[in-house]
N, C-alpha and C positions, 0 to 999 in steps of 0.2 A: 504494500500500500504506500502511496506517495506520502512522504512525511507531513506535508502541509494539510493532508486530508485525513490523517490518522485519528485526530480528535475532532469530532463533529462541531461545527459552529452554527450560530443562528443564521448567518448569511446563506448557509447551504439549504435551509428549509424554507426560506422565503419564496413564495410563488404558489402555484396551483398544483394539487396532487389528487390522484385517484387511488382508492384501495381496491382490493380484490372483489369487494361487494358492490363496487360502483359508486360509493360515496365520494363526494368531492370536498377537499379541504383547501381553503384559500388562506394562506399564512402571511401575516404582515408583521413587520418589526414594530415593537412598541417604542414610544418616545424615549423611554429610559435607556434603550439599547441593550438591556439585560434580559429581555424576554420577548416572546412573540405571542400574538393572539390568533385565533382560528375562527373562520366562518365555515360552518359545516353544513352540507346539504346531502341528505340521505336519498336513496333511490325512490322512496315513497313520497318525496317532496318535502319532508320535514326539514326545517332549517333552524339552526341555533348558533349562538356565539359563545366562544370559550375565551374569556379574557385572560391574558398573561398565563396561558396554559403551558407554554413551552419555555423552560428556564434553563439557565446554565448551572451546572454543578460547581461548587466551590473549587474542586480540583480538576475541572475541565469536563467537557461532554455536555449532553443535553438530556433533560427528562421531560416527559409529558404527564402533567397532572400528578406528579409524584408516583405514577404507577408504571410508566414505561421509560426505558432509556434507549437512546439512538445508537445503533451499531455504527462502527467506523464507515464512512462513506467511501465507496470505491468507484473506479472507472470514471465515467463522465458525470456522475452524480444524479443520473436520471431515475435511479431506483434506490430507495432507502428503506431500512428495516428498523421498526420499533419492536423491542423485546420486553415482554412483561416481567417486571421485577419479581412478582409472586410466582408465576407459573413457568417462566422461561420461554413461553410461546411467543413467536414473532409474527408480525404482520407487515406486509410490504406496501409501500406507496410508490406509484409510478408518476413521473412528472407529466403534467398536462401543459403542452406548449401553447403559447399565444398563436392565434391564427395569423399567418402571413399572407402575402399576396398569392392569389390562385389564378394561374394562367390555364385556360381551358383548352385542352386538346382531346382527342378521342381517348387517349390513354388516361389522362387525369380525370376526364368525365366519368369513366368507368370506376375509378377509385373514389370519386366524390359520391357517386350513387351508392357504392358499397358501404359507405359510412352510415347510410340509412337502413341497411339490412338489420333486422332484429325485431324485437317486440316493444311497442310503445303504448303508453296509456295517457288519455287526456284527463282533464279536470272533472269530467262527468263520468269517469270510470269506463269509457269505451276503450277497447283494446284494438291495436292495429298491428298486424303481422306483416312485415315488409320483406319481400323476397326479390332478388335480382332476376330480371327477364333474360332469356337466352341471348337476346341481341346485345345485351350489355349497355343499351342506351336508355333503359327505363326500368322502373320497379313496379311490381304488382302489390296491391294492398288488400289484405283480408280484414274487414272491419267487423268486430264483434260488439254488439250493443249490450248494455246491462240487462235488457229484457230478453236476451237470447237470440235476437235477430242477427243474421250474418249475411254479409254481402262481399263479393270479391270484385275489385275494380282492376282490370288488367291494364298495364302500362300507364298507371295513374301518375306516377312521379317521373318527370323528365326535366332535363336542363334546358333553360331558355337563354339563348344568347342575347336576346333583346333585354330581358330583365336581369341578366347576369346572375341567375339564381336557379335553384331547383324549384320547379313548379308543381303544385297540386292541381291537376287539370289546367284550366286557363285562368282561374280566379284567385289562387293563393300562391304566394311565394314564400320561400323558406328564410327565416331569420334565426341564426344560431345564437342562443343566449350563453351557452357554455357546454361543457362536456355532458352529453346525455340530456340536454335541455334545449328544445327548439320551439319556435312559435311560427305558425302558419298565418301570414298576414294577408288580409284581403286586399286586392288591387284597387277596390273602390271603397265603399262605405260599409261593407259587410263586417261581421264580427270575426275577430281573430280567435284562434284557439291554440292551446299549448300542448306539446307532447313532452313527456318524460320517459326516458329509456327505462324499461323494466329491469333489464339486466343485460350486460354484455361482458363476456368473459375476457380474461387477458388474451386468450388464444384468438378469439374473434377480432378483438380490437387491433391486434398486431397483424393478423393475416390480411385484414382489410387494407393495410398500408401497402401490400404487395400487388394488389389488383391493378391491372394495366399491362402495358407492353414494355419489355426491357430488351436491351441489346448488350451482348457480351463483347469481349475484346476481339473476338473473331468475326463480329458482325452477324452472329446468329441471333434470331429473334425468339423471345419467350413471352407468350401472351398468358397472363395469369388470371384465373377466374376463381371466385369463392365457391366452395362446395356447399351443399346443404345436407346435413347440418354443418354449421360454420366451424368445423374443427380441422379443416384442411383446404388446400387449394389445388386445382388441377392446372396443368401447364400444356399449352400448345407450342411445340418446338418447331420452328421453321428455320432450317439451316441455310447457310449461304450457298451451299451446293445444290439446293432445290429439294432435298429430302425433308419430310415432315413427320412428326410423331406426336400423338396425343398421350400425355402422361397423367393418368388419373390419380388424383389425391397424392401428388408427388411432394408437395410442401406441407409439412405438419408442424404445429406449434408444440414446444416443450415448455409448459408453464413453470415447471420446477427449475429448469436451467435458464429460463427467460431467454430462449432463442428459438429460431425457426430452422427446422431440418429440411434439407433438400435430399430426399432419399435417406440413406444412412451414411453418405459420404461427405456431405458438406453442411455447415451450419452458419447462421448469421445472427448477430445481436443487433437489434434495431435501436437506434438512438431516438430521443423524443423528436416529435415533429414529423414533417413529410419527407421521407427518404428519396433522394434523387440518385444515389449510388449505393449498391449493395456489395459488400466485400465478403464473399463466401469463403470460409476457412475450412480446409480439408481435415477430415478426421485422421488421415494417415499422412505422415510427413512426406511420403513419396509422391503425393499428388500436389499439383500447383494450385495456387489461389485462383478463384474465378471472380470476375468483376462484372456486375450488371449495371448498366446506365439506363435510367428511365428514358424511354424513347418518346420525344415530344412531337415528332413529325410522322408517326406511324398511323 
């Protein structure tokens, strides 16, 4: 471990984080500089504030509510582990990056729509099951009302270049409030409605980042699609020499190791944010590294 990162500091926890249950923690530094406060939002929509909940130990390190201590922060600091002082059980936080500029190509469009795949619930307890269509250009929504009525709307969610947003039909556009929290805003005077993500596993959240088309150092193309259930991705390989292969469920998430496996031979650890380059590390030293670049003009 880097010596500067061996003892956790308050600066390392400031920002937005997501735990394995989908709860969001927004951590801010207190004026004193000796503690941090947390704004917490659970998956069911409950929110509460925890003032001065993260503090520095006198001999270094951090504690949460005098019940958990923070393990030394490793790597790029995008994953941190809090360990219970009483039980020794740990729970992980994953960094939630700020949304940067999004340039729409077919590849990034597929990845953007993949972010909507999953189960959502509105404030009136209707449930929305979103699945990616075979075309990769739209999503189908199954709507389950509290009274038991069910309706399926094929191709309901699409990206509009005019609105520069994902659209619900022609009347609503998507406004992202935060991780797992979106609002559908009416283009006119109609009523908006909010969705909260019911649950999205670490595996699905990270596999979604791979959806789209990639090019390796030999100019071979890899088109990645999310499988259903969202525990793996399939890959369409189009080689430069004209040969093509469909690799079913080739990419799989390892939630324990926090990495994605390409078969059994290569793995990659994803940094926070939107990956543009993937560095696949071989499991055997005899194999060379593979580098994928997101293909913006495919």
